[in-house]
C-alpha positions in Angstrom: 3.2 35.2 53.6 0.3 36.3 51.4 2.7 37.7 48.8 4.6 34.4 48.5 1.4 32.5 48.0 0.3 34.9 45.3 3.6 34.5 43.4 3.3 30.7 43.5 -0.2 30.9 42.1 1.0 33.0 39.2 3.9 30.7 38.5 1.5 27.7 38.6 -0.7 29.4 36.0 2.2 30.0 33.7 3.3 26.3 34.0 -0.2 25.0 33.2 -0.4 27.2 30.1 3.0 26.0 28.9 2.0 22.3 29.2 -1.2 22.8 27.3 0.6 24.4 24.4 3.0 21.5 23.9 0.8 19.4 21.7 0.8 22.2 19.1 4.6 22.0 18.7 5.9 20.4 15.5 7.4 17.0 16.1 10.1 15.0 14.3 11.0 11.8 16.2 13.8 9.5 15.2 15.0 6.2 16.6 17.9 3.9 16.0 20.1 4.2 12.9 19.3 7.5 11.3 22.1 9.4 9.4 23.0 12.2 9.8 22.3 12.0 13.5 21.4 15.7 13.7 17.9 17.0 14.1 16.1 16.3 10.8 14.5 19.8 11.0 18.0 21.1 10.3 18.5 19.0 7.2 18.6 20.8 3.8 18.3 20.0 0.1 22.0 19.0 0.2 21.6 16.4 2.9 22.0 12.7 2.1 19.6 11.1 4.5 19.5 7.5 5.6 16.8 5.9 7.7 18.2 2.5 8.4 21.6 2.7 6.8 23.3 -0.4 8.3 20.8 -1.2 11.0 17.3 -0.4 12.0 16.0 3.2 12.0 12.7 5.1 12.1 11.6 8.7 11.5 8.1 10.1 12.3 7.1 13.4 10.9 3.9 14.7 12.5 2.0 17.8 13.8 2.9 19.9 10.7 6.6 19.3 10.8 8.8 19.7 7.7 11.9 17.7 6.6 14.0 18.4 3.5 16.9 16.5 2.0 18.8 15.7 -1.2 18.4 11.9 -1.3 16.1 10.0 1.0 17.0 6.4 1.5 14.9 4.0 3.7 16.6 0.6 4.3 20.0 1.1 2.7 22.3 -1.8 3.3 21.3 -5.5 3.0 19.8 -6.6 6.2 18.9 -3.1 7.3 15.3 -1.9 7.9 13.9 1.6 7.8 10.5 3.1 8.5 9.2 6.6 7.8 5.8 7.9 8.7 4.5 11.3 7.5 1.2 12.0 9.3 -1.2 14.9 9.5 -2.1 18.0 7.5 0.9 20.2 7.0 3.5 17.4 7.7 5.9 17.2 4.7 9.0 15.4 3.5 10.6 17.0 0.5 13.4 15.1 -1.3 14.9 17.1 -4.2 16.3 14.0 -6.0 15.6 10.2 -5.3 13.4 8.8 -2.6 14.2 5.0 -2.3 12.0 2.8 -0.1 14.1 -0.3 0.2 17.4 0.3 -1.5 19.3 -2.9 -0.7 17.5 -3.6 2.5 13.8 -3.3 3.7 11.9 0.0 3.7 8.5 1.2 4.7 6.9 4.6 3.9 3.5 5.5 5.4 1.7 8.7 4.5 -1.5 9.3 6.3 -4.1 11.9 7.4 -3.1 14.6 4.9 0.7 14.1 5.1 2.6 15.0 1.9 5.8 13.6 0.4 7.5 14.8 -2.8 10.6 13.8 -4.8 12.0 14.0 -8.2 12.0 10.2 -8.6 10.6 7.5 -6.3 11.4 3.7 -6.1 9.8 1.0 -3.9 12.2 -2.0 -3.9 15.2 -0.7 -5.8 17.9 -3.4 -6.1 17.8 -7.2 -6.2 17.0 -8.6 -2.8 15.4 -5.4 -1.5 11.8 -5.1 -0.3 9.8 -1.9 -0.1 6.2 -1.0 0.8 4.6 2.4 0.6 1.1 3.3 1.7 -0.7 6.6 0.9 -4.0 6.6 2.9 -6.6 9.2 3.6 -8.0 12.3 1.9 -5.3 14.8 1.4 -2.5 12.3 1.7 -0.2 12.7 -1.3 3.0 11.4 -2.8 4.2 13.6 -5.7 7.0 12.5 -8.1 8.0 15.1 -10.6 9.7 12.4 -12.7 9.3 8.6 -12.5 8.0 6.2 -10.0 9.0 2.5 -9.9 7.3 -0.1 -7.8 9.7 -3.1 -8.0 12.9 -1.9 -9.8 14.9 -5.1 -9.8 13.6 -5.6 -6.2 10.2 -6.3 -4.7 7.8 -3.4 -4.2 4.2 -2.8 -3.0 2.3 0.4 -3.2 -1.2 0.9 -1.6 -3.3 4.0 -2.4 -6.4 3.8 -0.2 -9.0 5.9 1.5 -8.7 8.9 -0.9 -4.9 9.0 -1.0 -3.3 10.4 -4.2 -0.1 9.6 -6.0 1.2 11.4 -9.1 4.2 10.8 -11.4 5.3 11.3 -15.0 6.4 7.8 -16.1 5.7 4.8 -13.9 6.6 1.1 -14.0 5.4 -1.9 -11.9 7.8 -4.8 -12.0 10.7 -3.1 -13.9 14.1 -4.6 -14.8 16.5 -2.2 -16.5 18.5 -3.5 -19.4 20.9 -5.3 -19.5 20.0 -6.8 -16.1 17.4 -9.2 -17.5 18.6 -12.1 -15.3 17.4 -10.5 -12.0 13.9 -10.8 -10.5 11.6 -7.8 -10.1 8.0 -7.9 -8.7 5.6 -5.0 -8.1 2.1 -4.8 -6.9 0.0 -1.6 -6.8 -3.5 -1.3 -5.4 -5.7 1.7 -5.9 -8.7 1.2 -3.7 -11.7 3.3 -2.8 -13.5 6.4 -4.0 -11.2 9.3 -4.2 -8.0 7.2 -4.4 -6.0 8.1 -7.5 -2.8 7.5 -9.3 -2.1 10.0 -12.1 0.6 9.5 -14.6 1.1 12.2 -17.2 3.1 9.9 -19.5 3.6 6.1 -19.7 2.5 3.4 -17.3 4.2 -0.1 -17.6 2.8 -3.1 -15.7 5.4 -5.8 -16.1 8.5 -4.3 -17.9 10.7 -7.4 -18.1 9.6 -8.0 -14.5 6.3 -9.1 -13.0 3.7 -6.4 -12.3 0.2 -6.4 -10.9 -2.2 -3.4 -10.8 -5.5 -3.6 -9.0 -8.1 -0.8 -9.3 -11.0 -1.5 -7.1 -14.1 0.0 -5.3 -14.0 3.3 -7.2 -10.2 3.8 -7.5 -9.0 5.7 -10.5 -5.8 5.5 -12.5 -4.8 7.5 -15.6 -1.8 7.7 -17.9 -0.7 8.5 -21.4 0.2 5.2 -23.0 -0.3 2.0 -21.0 1.5 -1.4 -21.4 0.7 -4.7 -19.7 3.5 -7.2 -20.2 6.0 -5.1 -22.0 9.5 -5.9 -23.3 11.3 -9.1 -23.8 15.0 -10.0 -23.9 15.3 -12.5 -26.8 18.9 -13.4 -25.8 17.9 -14.3 -22.3 14.4 -15.6 -23.3 12.8 -13.5 -20.6 9.9 -11.1 -20.9 7.6 -8.9 -18.9 4.5 -10.4 -17.3 1.6 -8.1 -16.3 -1.9 -8.3 -15.0 -4.4 -5.5 -14.4 -7.8 -5.8 -12.8 -10.4 -3.0 -12.9 -13.3 -4.1 -10.6 -16.3 -2.4 -9.1 -18.6 0.6 -9.9 -16.6 3.8 -10.4 -13.3 2.0 -10.8 -11.6 3.4 -13.9 -8.4 3.1 -15.8 -8.0 5.9 -18.4 -5.4 5.5 -21.1 -5.3 8.8 -22.9 -2.9 7.3 -25.5 -2.4 3.7 -26.7 -2.9 0.5 -24.6 -1.0 -2.7 -25.3 -2.0 -6.0 -23.7 1.0 -8.3 -24.3 3.7 -6.4 -26.1 6.5 -8.8 -26.5 5.4 -10.0 -23.0 2.5 -11.7 -21.4 -0.5 -9.5 -20.5 -3.9 -10.0 -18.9 -6.6 -7.3 -18.5 -9.6 -8.1 -16.3 -12.6 -5.8 -16.4 -15.4 -6.8 -14.0 -18.5 -5.7 -12.2 -18.8 -2.1 -13.2 -15.1 -1.4 -13.9 -14.3 0.8 -16.9 -11.2 0.8 -19.1 -10.9 3.5 -21.8 -8.4 3.9 -24.6 -8.0 7.2 -26.4 -5.5 5.8 -28.9 -5.1 2.3 -30.2 -5.8 -0.9 -28.3 -3.5 -3.8 -29.2 -3.9 -7.3 -27.9 -1.0 -9.8 -28.2 0.9 -7.5 -30.4 4.2 -9.5 -30.1 7.0 -10.6 -32.3 7.3 -13.8 -30.3 6.7 -15.3 -26.9 3.6 -15.3 -24.7 0.7 -13.1 -25.7 -2.2 -11.2 -24.1 -6.0 -11.3 -23.7 -8.8 -9.4 -22.1 -11.3 -11.1 -19.8 -14.6 -9.3 -19.2 -17.5 -10.3 -16.9 -21.0 -8.8 -16.5 -20.8 -5.1 -15.7 -17.3 -4.7 -17.2 -16.9 -1.9 -19.8 -14.3 -1.3 -22.4 -14.4 2.1 -24.2 -12.5 2.7 -27.4 -12.3 6.1 -29.2 -14.2 6.1 -32.4 -17.8 5.4 -33.6 -18.2 1.6 -33.9 -21.6 0.8 -32.4 -23.1 -0.8 -35.5 -21.8 -4.3 -34.8 -19.2 -6.2 -32.8 -17.2 -6.4 -36.0 -17.0 -2.7 -36.2 -15.9 -2.4 -32.6 -13.2 -5.1 -33.1 -12.0 -3.2 -36.2 -10.6 -0.6 -33.8 -8.3 -3.1 -32.2 -4.9 -4.3 -33.4 -3.1 -7.6 -32.8 -4.1 -11.3 -32.7 -5.3 -11.6 -29.1 -8.7 -12.3 -27.7 -11.5 -10.8 -25.7 -13.3 -13.3 -23.5 -16.8 -12.5 -22.2 -18.1 -15.9 -21.3 -21.7 -16.9 -22.1 -22.9 -13.4 -21.7 -24.6 -10.7 -23.7 -23.3 -7.3 -24.6 -24.2 -3.8 -25.7 -22.4 -1.3 -27.8 -23.1 2.4 -27.1 -21.6 5.4 -28.8 -21.5 8.7 -26.8 -21.7 11.9 -28.7 -21.4 13.6 -25.3 -19.5 12.5 -22.3 -21.9 9.9 -20.9 -21.0 11.1 -17.4 -17.4 9.8 -17.6 -15.7 12.0 -20.2 -16.5 9.5 -23.0 -17.5 11.9 -25.8 -16.4 10.2 -29.0 -16.0 6.7 -27.5 -17.9 3.5 -28.2 -18.4 1.4 -25.0 -18.6 -2.4 -25.0 -20.6 -3.4 -21.9 -21.0 -7.0 -20.9 -24.4 -8.0 -19.5 -25.8 -11.0 -17.8 -27.1 -13.4 -20.5 -30.9 -13.9 -20.3 -32.6 -16.9 -21.9 -34.1 -15.6 -25.2 -36.1 -18.4 -26.9 -34.8 -19.1 -30.4 -31.5 -17.1 -30.1 -29.2 -20.0 -31.1 -26.2 -17.9 -32.1 -26.4 -15.5 -29.0 -26.5 -12.3 -31.0 -29.4 -11.0 -29.0 -32.1 -11.4 -31.7 -34.1 -14.3 -33.3 -33.6 -14.4 -37.0 -32.8 -16.7 -39.9 -29.2 -16.6 -38.9 -30.1 -18.8 -35.9 -31.0 -21.7 -38.3 -27.4 -21.6 -39.6 -26.1 -21.9 -36.1 -28.3 -24.9 -35.4 -27.0 -26.6 -38.6 -23.4 -26.0 -37.7 -23.7 -27.4 -34.2 -26.3 -30.0 -34.8 -25.9 -33.0 -32.5 -23.8 -31.0 -29.9 -24.6 -31.6 -26.3 -23.7 -29.7 -23.1 -25.0 -27.2 -20.6 -28.1 -25.3 -21.5 -27.3 -22.4 -23.8 -24.5 -23.8 -25.9 -24.3 -22.4 -29.4 -27.1 -23.8 -31.5 -29.3 -24.6 -28.5 -32.2 -22.4 -29.3 -34.5 -23.9 -26.7 -31.9 -24.1 -24.0 -32.3 -27.8 -23.2 -28.6 -28.6 -23.6 -29.0 -30.5 -26.9 -28.8 -29.1 -30.4 -31.6 -31.0 -32.3 -34.5 -30.6 -34.6 -36.5 -29.1 -31.7 -34.3 -26.0 -31.9 -35.6 -25.2 -35.4 -39.1 -25.0 -33.9 -37.8 -22.7 -31.1 -36.5 -20.3 -33.7 -39.9 -20.2 -35.4 -41.7 -19.5 -32.1 -39.3 -16.7 -31.1 -38.9 -15.2 -34.6 -38.6 -11.4 -34.4 -37.8 -11.3 -30.7 -34.8 -9.3 -29.5 -32.7 -9.2 -26.4 -33.1 -6.5 -23.7 -36.7 -5.3 -23.7 -38.2 -8.5 -25.2 -39.7 -11.6 -23.7 -37.5 -14.1 -21.8 -38.1 -17.5 -20.5 -36.1 -16.9 -17.3 -34.3 -13.8 -16.0 -30.9 -15.5 -15.6 -29.0 -18.7 -16.4 -25.7 -20.0 -15.3 -22.6 -19.7 -17.5 -22.4 -22.9 -19.4 -19.3 -22.3 -21.6 -16.9 -19.5 -22.4 -17.1 -17.6 -25.7 -14.1 -16.0 -27.1 -13.9 -13.1 -29.6 -10.9 -13.9 -31.7 -9.2 -10.8 -33.1 -7.3 -11.6 -36.3 -6.4 -8.7 -38.6 -9.4 -6.7 -37.4 -11.9 -9.5 -38.3 -14.3 -10.8 -35.7 -14.9 -14.6 -35.3 -16.8 -16.4 -32.6 -15.1 -19.4 -31.2 -15.9 -21.8 -28.4 -13.4 -22.6 -25.8 -13.2 -24.1 -22.4 -12.7 -22.2 -19.2 -9.1 -23.4 -19.1 -8.3 -20.9 -21.8 -8.8 -18.1 -19.2 -5.6 -19.2 -17.5 -2.4 -17.4 -18.3 -1.1 -19.1 -21.4 2.4 -17.6 -20.8 2.9 -19.2 -17.4 
């Protein structure tokens, strides 16, 4: 009897050890419509994989599991839905050719907690009527494309890179319509949010290539590419064009264009740089460089920074001389500084001149808003004599909202004072009007305009 009890105790120990080891086993779980129906762990680089081919299907790759295939298709037929999750360090999905998130149907791809996905080419929302959404979240979570990445390729696509996630590709487009399919709709939205969140493109990035594209870089997110285009391409026979908008907002948020950047290139483009966001252009910046249709502009608010390669810190005219096109930079009723960095300036800006928009402070006598009180302010008063409006309009040297003879006296009192480090009446004033910097053939002109101008003129 004692021997029997001893044997049972040994068996019990073995069973307990076996159960405790189960959580370490790699897991690949599928449900519903997944083709082929075999274990995904047995798929190879010649497997055509469908998650949601005609119906609804899911695949979860966790606990360090690995899946490989030739083509990966999530949400294939119209009306189908597919969802794939790759979660945890060591969990991988490797597609040797195309990975499509929403081919004709609806697809969702989620990469979290150090999961890794790789493909030659990726699309999110491939054909007309499709919808796709991809999320790369968490430090170590990656989506690597050795060729192109499209977010909205005739379909509707969303890509979220958050919490330190990383995406890389060669060429990328948000809101892309391939020729000659200009009559179809394509929309794409990409958000790169949070410190450590990155999207690296070794070549071109298009935001709105015949379709509609939006890129948001916020809270320390970083995007880089070779050439960048906002609102690119137009089909003159179909009178259609790309529409794009990029917002770079918050301290540490950066968009690095190692090559050229066009804002409105035969399409409609808007670039917003706000509250500590930085956009740098290593080549040439062109604004509204179009043959026809639409146009483009840049809207900057206090804290926004625009860095152009070249030494042009002597005057705003010098800085604008680095820009091509006939578009505009709007910075409201704010002040600005120009800084040239011989060294990197902490952000790899060696050789760049940085335009930084600052909150406008009330400088007595500064009628033309150039940051200093000089004889030039008398001319501004004469030009705008009799104008009325909110305090601080051009010509209003004493900030009472009326351009009158009293302003000549204010210039005399404030003569010689300069902005930033000089004496102010008050530390801050509301924005009364919007000032635009008009770029025409490289010449700089100040022009007054209403806030309505900040709306998309190409809508």
